[in-house]
C-alpha positions in Angstrom: 92.8 96.3 107.3 94.7 93.4 107.7 94.7 89.3 108.8 97.0 87.0 108.4 97.4 83.4 110.0 100.8 81.3 111.2 100.9 77.9 110.9 102.6 74.7 111.7 102.6 71.2 112.2 105.6 68.6 113.3 105.8 65.0 114.2 108.4 64.0 115.6 110.0 60.3 115.3 112.4 59.2 117.1 113.9 55.4 117.5 116.6 54.4 119.9 118.2 51.1 118.3 118.7 47.8 120.3 122.4 47.1 122.3 123.5 51.2 123.4 124.5 51.5 126.6 122.7 54.6 127.9 119.3 51.7 126.8 120.6 48.1 125.8 116.7 47.3 124.8 116.1 50.6 122.1 113.6 53.0 123.0 110.1 55.0 121.0 108.5 57.6 120.7 106.3 59.8 118.9 105.9 62.9 119.5 103.9 66.0 116.9 103.1 69.5 117.7 100.2 71.6 116.1 100.6 75.5 116.4 99.4 78.6 114.7 98.4 82.3 115.4 95.4 85.1 114.0 96.3 88.4 113.2 93.0 90.9 112.8 94.6 94.8 112.4 94.1 98.2 111.5 95.7 101.3 111.8 94.8 104.6 110.0 97.0 107.5 110.0 96.6 111.9 108.8 99.8 113.7 108.5 99.6 118.0 107.7 102.7 120.2 107.3 102.2 123.9 108.5 98.6 123.4 109.7 98.7 126.6 112.0 101.5 129.0 110.8 104.4 126.5 111.7 103.1 123.5 113.2 102.0 120.4 112.1 102.7 116.4 112.6 100.9 113.2 112.7 98.7 111.0 114.6 98.4 107.3 113.8 95.8 105.2 115.9 95.7 101.3 115.0 95.2 98.1 116.4 95.3 94.3 116.3 93.5 90.8 117.2 96.0 88.4 117.8 94.4 84.7 118.8 97.7 81.4 119.4 97.2 78.0 120.7 99.8 74.7 120.4 98.8 71.0 121.6 102.0 69.0 121.5 101.3 64.8 121.6 104.0 63.2 123.0 104.7 59.0 123.7 107.6 56.8 124.8 107.7 53.1 125.8 110.9 53.3 127.9 112.5 49.8 126.9 111.3 48.1 123.5 109.9 44.3 124.1 111.3 43.2 121.2 114.1 44.6 120.6 113.9 47.5 116.9 110.0 47.1 116.8 108.7 50.2 116.8 105.3 51.0 117.9 104.7 52.0 121.6 102.3 48.6 122.5 106.1 47.2 122.2 107.3 48.0 125.5 108.8 46.4 127.3 106.3 47.0 130.7 103.7 48.7 129.9 103.0 51.0 133.1 106.1 52.8 132.2 104.3 54.3 128.8 104.8 57.6 129.7 101.8 60.1 127.3 102.5 64.0 128.5 100.3 66.4 126.4 99.1 70.0 126.2 96.3 72.7 124.1 97.5 75.8 125.6 95.4 79.1 123.8 96.4 82.7 124.1 94.6 86.1 122.8 95.8 89.6 123.3 93.9 92.3 122.3 96.0 95.8 122.0 95.0 99.2 120.2 98.0 101.3 119.8 99.0 105.4 119.1 100.5 107.2 118.4 101.3 111.6 117.9 103.8 113.5 116.9 103.7 117.4 116.4 106.9 119.5 115.0 107.5 123.4 115.0 108.6 124.5 112.1 110.6 121.5 110.8 113.2 121.8 113.6 111.3 120.9 117.2 109.6 118.0 117.6 107.3 115.8 120.2 106.3 112.1 120.0 103.6 110.3 122.2 102.5 107.2 122.0 101.0 105.1 123.5 99.7 101.2 123.5 97.1 99.2 126.0 97.2 95.4 126.3 94.3 93.1 127.1 95.8 89.3 127.7 94.2 85.8 128.5 97.0 84.9 130.4 96.8 88.0 132.5 94.0 87.3 136.0 91.5 89.4 135.4 92.1 92.4 137.4 95.2 92.3 135.6 94.4 92.0 132.3 95.0 95.8 130.7 97.7 96.7 131.0 99.1 101.0 129.6 103.2 101.8 128.3 103.2 105.0 127.3 106.3 106.9 125.8 107.1 110.3 125.0 110.4 112.3 123.9 111.2 116.2 122.8 113.8 117.1 120.1 115.7 119.6 118.6 117.3 119.8 115.7 119.6 122.9 116.6 121.9 123.0 113.2 118.2 123.6 111.5 116.4 126.3 114.4 120.2 128.2 113.7 119.4 127.7 109.9 115.7 128.8 110.0 116.5 131.8 112.6 118.7 133.4 109.8 121.9 132.6 111.6 124.1 130.7 110.4 126.4 127.3 111.9 129.9 127.0 112.3 131.6 125.4 108.6 133.3 122.6 110.6 129.7 122.5 112.7 127.4 120.4 109.8 124.7 119.1 112.7 123.4 119.0 115.6 120.2 118.0 117.1 120.2 117.5 121.6 116.7 115.0 122.7 115.0 113.2 125.2 112.6 110.9 125.9 110.8 108.4 129.0 109.0 104.9 127.9 106.8 102.7 129.5 107.0 99.0 128.8 104.8 96.2 129.4 104.7 92.7 128.2 101.9 89.1 129.8 102.7 86.2 131.1 103.1 82.9 129.8 100.4 80.4 129.5 99.5 78.0 131.9 
């Protein structure tokens, strides 16, 4: 089990001094951003070689609960009434003071697992699956599943383990086929 938090706070102050071509009277803005993400996860694994004859394998199962929140507040004066006095109440036109505010939350719950089966250390079947439940999706589409499958054979090991030998110039041969689906949710509103 594991829990962690990632967080940051950013404060931005922009001061455009009077006298320039784009804003001769100057301009002032303030912005604060706050972000956090909490994750709580678990993972359990089992592994056994030669479980039945030459059959071995491993299994893992885990999950994650993720919560994110971002808030942002920004205010800008437009042109300044008194040049180079950088406060929000110093707008030349009080009706042009702009405010922007965001409060975005997002949650994602996930369960995932892997199963690997191998025969004699040369033939491998891997199966994975993951299901996510996202707060940014509609209730009908909130849950989505994406699997993968892979079959691989190490031909050079198979030949050796069955009593034959590969030519000296041919040291390794492997074939593999796989299929995977991917999934993703939407950005918050």
